[in-house]
N, C-alpha and C positions, 0 to 999 in steps of 0.2 A: 701597336698601329690605330690614327687616332678616328676619331668615329663621326662618322660625315653629320652633325648639329644639323644644317639648316636644311639636309636630304629629309634626315627625320622630321620634324618642325613641316614643313609641306608634307610631309606624309599627312601626320595631325592634320592636320588645317583640312586638306582637300578632305578628309574620313569627316571631321570634327561640321564639315560643313554640311555634307552628306546629311550626317544627324540630325540637324541642324534644321537642314531645309523638310526631313520629315517631320518632326517635331511640328514645325506651324504651318506648312501646306498639307501637312497628312499626305508628301509622298514617297510613294514606292521606288520611281525612278532614280529620285533625288535619293531617296536610303542607297540600295542599288549601286549608283557610279559610286560613288562618292566613297564608299566602303569600295567598289571594286580597287578603282584608280587610287585608295587610300593605300589601299595594304600590294602594288604592284608599284608604289611608288615608297614602299616599308621597304620592302624585297629589292628596292634598287640603290636605294641609300646603303642596305647593311651588305649591300654585295657591292659597292664601290667603297664603304669599310672596309672592307678587308680585300681588296685587291683598288689598287685607287685603276689598274690601266679598263675593271670591267665595267665599265658608265654606259653601259649597253644600256642594258635595261631603266636605268633613271631616266638619261636621255629620251630612249625611246618616249618612255609615258610619260615623261612629260612636251614632250613636242606635241601626241598625240592630243592628250589632256588641252592641253594652246590652241592646239585648231577648232577644237569638238567649240569649245568655250569663247575661241576666238570669230567662233562664222554666228555663236546664238549672242554674242555680241554686236557683231555685227547688223544682226537684223533685231532686233530688240533696244539694243543701245542703252541698256541697266547696263552702271557700273557696278552693282552688286548681284548676282555674282557673278555673274562671266566677265565684268573688265578688272575685276580684282584677278581671280584667278589666271588671264590671260596676261596681264604682266608676271603674276609671278611666273607662271609659267616662261616665259620669256625670258624671267629674270632667271630659271635655273637651265633652261639651257644656254643662254651665255654663260651663266656660270660654270658648265658644266668644260664649254670649247675652251675658255681661261684658264681653268685646270690645265689640260690634255695639250694647250699649246706651247705654256710657261712653263712645263717643268723641268727636271733640271737633267742631261743625258747625262747616263752613265756609262763610262767609256771604260771598255773592260780590257 
């Protein structure tokens, strides 16, 4: 089974962003949220790597993170990090939807 490289890259990026938020401005909420969402996204990428039909953890976490960061982007207008994470989350949701709708059905 192929490994979900984009999913793991997205999880790593979110976790690294949380760490950078902590290093840059000593923000413990950024660290906690980044590590929490990064871990959940990593778990989702692992699950979708094991079974492509098990996309719920990755889809749910991506949608939740996209909604939260989209709200922050709407309020602040800052591209970094809120706008970028919103776009990446939306891209991941679209990617999962395309993966599910374009897979070939196996007739038995």
